[in-house]
C-alpha positions as CSV (number, residue, x, y, z in Angstrom):
1,M,-20.9,14.3,-7.7
2,A,-20.1,14.3,-4.1
3,E,-17.1,16.0,-2.8
4,V,-14.0,13.7,-2.2
5,K,-11.4,15.1,0.1
6,L,-8.2,12.9,1.2
7,I,-6.5,13.7,4.6
8,G,-3.0,12.3,4.1
9,F,0.9,12.7,5.0
10,W,3.4,13.3,2.2
11,A,5.6,10.4,3.7
12,S,2.9,7.9,4.2
13,P,2.9,5.0,1.7
14,F,-0.8,4.6,3.1
15,S,-1.8,7.9,1.8
16,D,0.0,7.3,-1.3
17,R,-2.0,4.1,-2.0
18,V,-5.3,6.0,-1.9
19,I,-3.9,8.7,-4.2
20,W,-2.8,6.2,-6.7
21,A,-5.9,4.6,-6.7
22,L,-7.9,7.7,-7.0
23,K,-5.8,8.9,-10.0
24,L,-6.1,5.6,-11.9
25,K,-9.8,5.8,-11.4
26,G,-9.8,9.3,-12.6
27,V,-11.7,10.7,-9.2
28,N,-11.2,14.5,-8.6
29,Y,-10.3,15.0,-5.0
30,E,-9.0,17.7,-2.5
31,Y,-5.9,16.9,-0.6
32,V,-5.4,18.0,2.8
33,E,-1.8,17.7,4.4
34,E,-1.8,16.5,7.9
35,D,1.0,16.7,10.2
36,P,0.9,13.4,12.3
37,Y,2.8,15.0,15.2
38,N,0.5,17.8,15.5
39,K,-3.0,16.3,14.5
40,T,-5.5,18.8,13.4
41,Q,-9.2,18.8,14.7
42,L,-10.1,17.8,11.0
43,L,-8.4,14.3,11.3
44,L,-9.5,13.7,15.0
45,Q,-13.2,14.5,13.9
46,H,-12.8,12.1,10.9
47,N,-11.0,9.4,12.4
48,P,-11.6,9.5,16.2
49,V,-10.7,6.0,16.6
50,H,-7.1,5.5,15.2
51,K,-6.3,9.2,14.9
52,K,-4.1,8.4,11.7
53,V,-4.0,9.1,8.0
54,P,-5.2,8.5,5.4
55,V,-8.9,9.3,5.7
56,L,-11.1,9.7,2.6
57,I,-14.0,12.1,3.1
58,H,-16.6,11.4,0.5
59,G,-20.0,13.2,0.7
60,G,-19.5,14.2,4.0
61,K,-18.8,10.8,5.3
62,S,-15.3,9.4,6.6
63,I,-13.5,6.2,5.5
64,P,-10.4,5.5,7.6
65,E,-7.5,3.1,6.8
66,S,-6.1,2.5,3.6
67,S,-7.1,-0.9,2.5
68,I,-10.8,-0.1,3.5
69,I,-10.4,3.0,1.7
70,L,-9.0,1.2,-1.4
71,E,-12.0,-1.2,-1.4
72,Y,-14.5,1.7,-1.0
73,I,-13.0,3.4,-4.0
74,E,-13.1,0.2,-6.2
75,E,-16.7,-0.1,-5.2
76,T,-17.7,3.4,-5.7
77,W,-16.2,4.3,-8.8
78,P,-16.5,1.1,-11.1
79,Q,-14.5,2.9,-14.1
80,N,-11.0,1.6,-14.5
81,P,-11.4,-1.6,-12.3
82,L,-8.6,-2.5,-10.1
83,L,-9.8,-5.8,-9.0
84,P,-10.2,-8.6,-11.4
85,Q,-13.8,-9.4,-12.6
86,D,-13.5,-13.3,-11.6
87,A,-14.5,-14.1,-8.1
88,Y,-11.6,-16.3,-7.5
89,H,-9.0,-14.0,-8.7
90,R,-10.5,-11.1,-6.8
91,A,-10.5,-13.5,-3.6
92,M,-6.7,-14.1,-4.7
93,A,-5.9,-10.3,-5.0
94,R,-7.5,-9.6,-1.6
95,F,-5.1,-12.6,-0.1
96,W,-2.1,-10.8,-1.3
97,I,-3.1,-7.5,-0.2
98,K,-3.7,-9.2,3.4
99,F,-0.5,-11.2,3.0
100,G,1.3,-7.8,2.3
101,E,0.0,-5.9,5.2
102,E,0.8,-8.9,7.7
103,K,4.4,-9.1,6.5
104,M,5.0,-5.4,6.5
105,A,6.4,-5.2,10.0
106,T,8.7,-8.1,9.3
107,I,10.3,-6.6,6.3
108,C,10.4,-3.1,7.8
109,S,12.1,-4.7,10.9
110,V,15.3,-4.8,8.8
111,F,15.4,-1.3,9.6
112,K,14.8,-1.0,13.1
113,T,17.3,-3.6,14.3
114,A,20.9,-4.3,14.7
115,G,23.4,-6.8,14.7
116,A,22.2,-10.5,15.3
117,E,18.7,-9.3,15.6
118,Q,19.3,-7.5,12.2
119,E,20.6,-10.5,10.6
120,K,17.7,-12.6,11.6
121,A,15.3,-9.9,10.3
122,I,17.1,-9.8,6.9
123,E,16.7,-13.5,6.6
124,E,13.0,-13.3,7.4
125,A,12.6,-10.4,5.2
126,T,14.2,-12.1,2.3
127,E,12.2,-15.1,2.9
128,Q,8.9,-13.0,2.9
129,L,10.1,-11.0,-0.2
130,K,10.7,-14.4,-2.2
131,I,7.3,-15.5,-1.5
132,I,5.7,-12.3,-2.7
133,E,7.8,-12.6,-5.6
134,E,7.6,-16.2,-6.7
135,K,4.0,-17.3,-5.4
136,G,2.4,-13.7,-5.9
137,L,4.1,-12.0,-8.8
138,G,5.6,-14.8,-10.5
139,D,6.8,-14.0,-14.0
140,K,4.1,-11.3,-14.5
141,K,5.2,-7.6,-14.4
142,F,1.8,-6.6,-12.4
143,F,-0.1,-9.1,-9.7
144,G,-3.0,-8.9,-11.9
145,G,-1.2,-9.6,-15.2
146,G,-1.6,-7.1,-17.8
147,G,-2.2,-3.8,-15.8
148,I,-1.8,-2.4,-12.4
149,G,-4.4,-3.2,-9.9
150,L,-5.4,-3.1,-6.0
151,V,-2.4,-5.7,-5.3
152,D,0.2,-3.4,-6.8
153,I,-1.2,-0.3,-5.3
154,A,-1.1,-2.3,-1.9
155,F,2.4,-3.3,-2.3
156,G,3.3,0.2,-3.4
157,W,5.2,0.6,-0.2
158,L,7.8,-1.8,-1.2
159,A,8.9,0.5,-4.0
160,Y,10.3,2.9,-1.2
161,L,11.8,0.1,0.4
162,F,13.7,-1.1,-2.8
163,E,15.4,2.3,-3.1
164,V,16.6,1.9,0.3
165,V,17.6,-1.7,0.0
166,A,19.3,-1.1,-3.3
167,G,21.7,1.2,-1.3
168,C,22.2,-1.5,1.5
169,R,25.2,-3.8,0.8
170,H,24.1,-6.1,3.9
171,I,20.6,-6.9,2.2
172,P,20.6,-9.5,-0.5
173,S,18.7,-8.7,-3.4
174,T,15.9,-10.7,-5.2
175,A,15.1,-10.9,-8.8
176,C,12.4,-8.4,-8.5
177,L,15.0,-5.8,-7.3
178,D,17.3,-6.6,-10.2
179,S,14.8,-6.6,-13.0
180,E,13.4,-3.5,-14.7
181,F,10.0,-2.5,-14.4
């Protein structure tokens, strides 16, 4: 098997997604910690365009960007599938992954604003979270139904946010924050 290496950063939810996918697939890999404030030559060599983590190196070939890496992992290691077998359900999984990536900035803006701007951000974030919960997750424990999949991994960054939100009295909760997983 070709060597697998992941360049990541301990506080990056994007690196975490890749770690989770590799572990769920049972893929052995070497983890290389990167300092995003003091970029190494290794990172610059393997992601010369964006110069960001994560980067997966497989057999000497570099794959940047977490969502692209997740797709690569799914296609390269078919064991323990993270996407549904049905084409329609795969398409819907990709839709929710894209939706989550597009809404991340809106949801995170709650923590980057203050005053009236923050109140507006809270309203918008709450609306987005309700859409994700009601239309995407519904009454299922996992987006794909019975087990964890690529959508759950892609939304993993929300787990960090939920811990922060739980400690904020100004941010209204949603059912998904109140239920046990």
